[in-house]
C-alpha positions, -999 to +999 in steps of 0.1 A: +499+659-593+474+651-566+476+664-530+479+631-518+508+624-541+522+660-535+522+648-497+539+613-502+562+625-525+577+653-494+573+622-471+594+602-487+619+624-494+621+638-462+625+602-447+650+597-470+674+624-458+665+614-421+678+581-434+710+590-450+718+606-421+710+579-397+731+553-420+763+579-412+765+576-377+749+536-379+759+515-410+735+490-419+714+493-386+689+513-403+659+504-420+625+526-434+590+518-438+562+533-458+545+567-458+512+569-441+489+598-446+469+610-416+440+634-414+435+662-385+415+633-365+443+610-360+475+616-335+504+608-357+522+600-323+499+573-310+511+542-301+550+547-302+571+525-282+581+539-250+602+554-229+612+575-258+629+607-266+615+631-292+634+659-311+607+686-329+612+716-350+590+745-362+593+760-395+598+795-392+607+811-424+592+805-461+567+777-448+548+770-419+549+732-404+571+710-386+591+676-379+590+652-349+613+623-346+612+598-319+632+568-305+626+549-280+657+552-250+671+521-258+670+525-299+693+561-284+713+541-259+725+521-291+731+550-317+752+566-293+773+537-287+771+533-326+783+567-330+809+566-305+825+533-320+816+513-286+798+474-284+767+482-265+763+472-229+736+448-222+717+456-194+694+429-173+659+430-181+638+451-168+664+479-160+655+516-166+671+530-191+686+560-184+710+582-210+745+596-196+760+628-202+776+612-233+750+595-248+730+625-246+753+647-267+756+621-290+719+616-297+713+655-296+736+659-323+723+630-343+688+644-339+700+682-347+715+664-382+683+649-385+660+675-384+687+699-408+686+670-432+645+672-433+644+712-434+669+705-463+644+679-482+619+702-474+636+730-493+647+711-523+608+696-528+595+732-527+620+751-546+628+776-520+647+781-485+630+764-454+645+779-418+639+761-389+633+770-348+658+753-326+652+717-317+632+709-287+637+678-271+612+660-246+611+624-230+578+605-228+578+578-199+546+556-215+534+563-249+498+581-239+521+608-227+531+614-265+493+619-277+485+652-282+518+661-269+521+679-305+494+706-318+474+688-348+475+697-380+449+693-407+472+667-425+504+647-410+524+618-423+543+591-403+573+572-411+585+539-390+623+536-384+641+506-371+670+523-358+696+497-342+666+471-339+648+493-319+610+513-333+614+550-342+589+570-358+594+603-381+564+626-384+558+656-402+526+685-397+515+697-428+488+728-423+466+735-456+486+767-468+518+740-470+496+717-491+485+743-512+522+757-517+538+725-516+515+707-546+519+739-570+558+740-565+559+704-574+535+709-607+557+740-613+590+714-611+574+686-632+567+711-661+598+726-658+619+694-661+592+679-687+602+707-710+586+724-741+555+705-758+567+699-792+537+709-804+541+743-788+575+748-797+561+782-815+552+796-785+586+790-764+589+827-760+560+833-743+559+804-717+598+811-709+594+840-684+567+816-664+594+788-661+625+810-658+607+828-626+606+793-607+632+794-581+658+770-574+684+764-549+721+761-561+750+753-543+787+738-546+802+717-524+838+712-520+837+676-508+830+653-483+844+634-446+830+605-430+838+602-391+831+587-360+798+601-343+823+603-310+851+629-328+819+651-343+805+654-312+837+663-299+850+687-326+867+719-309+867+752-319+898+754-348+895+714-354+910+711-391+884+683-406+900+668-440+878+663-475+883+636-496+892+660-524+922+676-535+929+712-533+926+711-574+901+689-582+866+706-594+838+708-569+804+699-577+775+721-581+737+706-570+706+725-580+674+719-560+694+684-544+702+672-580+738+670-591+739+692-622+777+702-633+813+707-620+836+734-620+865+753-602+865+777-575+873+810-585+873+845-569+852+876-579+852+911-573+882+903-553+860+894-522+833+867-534+837+830-540+822+817-576+821+789-595+831+783-635+813+758-646+833+735-667+807+703-672+775+701-669+757+668-663+724+652-686+693+668-668+669+641-666+636+644-688+612+636-651+616+649-623 
C-alpha cells in the first residue's frame, strides 16, 4: 500500500465515523466530500467559511497527531436545533449569529462525540488503541484567524462536510511517524485478510507467528438506542437508557470495527464478563 493510499484510507474512515455521528443528530441533512491531501506548505484551514467554531483533539497515547472539526456558527445553530427537535428560527440577513447556552451545550456534545468516533476510526485502521486529549473549542470571527491557528504537520487531510446546509471541514494532522506506522499497520492487516498464498502452504507454520502477533481491538455490543439530541445532553446521573435488544438476545462481537461473531454474555471467575461465541460470521477475503 502506498503512502497516499494509506492516508486516503485513514481520512475516509475518519470522515465516515464523523458522518455517522452527525447523521444520528441530523438525519438526511449531512453530506461528505472527497479527501484532499496536503503537505506542510499548505494550511488545511485556509479559506474556511466564517464566523465559525472549531473543536480539536490531540492523540496522547498510541500515536501522535490530531483532528480538527470546524463548522460555521450558523451551521452549529442549525445542528443544535436538529438535535433538540426544534425548528430553526430564521434571522434577518446581517444579524450576528450567537449561540445560547443550550445550543452551545448541544453542539459541544456533538463535537465531542465526533472526535471520539474519529479516534475510534483511527484505532480501527491502526489496530491499536488511540487515546485523545480533552477536546478544545475555539471561535474564529473571520477566516484569516484560522490560518496558523494549529501547528502544521508534514501531512494533513481535509474533507468538506455539509451540515444542515452549512459548510464544515474535518482536518487531520499527520506527522511522519504516524504515516510510517499507519502504512505498516495497513500492510499487515491486508496480509492478514488476504490469507496464505497457496504456493506457500508448506510454510504456513513459519508464517503464523508474524500474523498472530498483529494486535486487534475486540469489543462486544449489547445494543443501541436512538434519542433526540436534546434528551442526550440532559441525561442525569442514574438515568436508564433502554436498548434495542431483549436481555436473552445474543450480543455482537466486533474485531477492528468489523462484525465478527455473535455470542452470549457470561461471567467467569465470579467477577469478569466474557462472551461465549455462538456464531462466527464469514470473514471477507479482502480488507
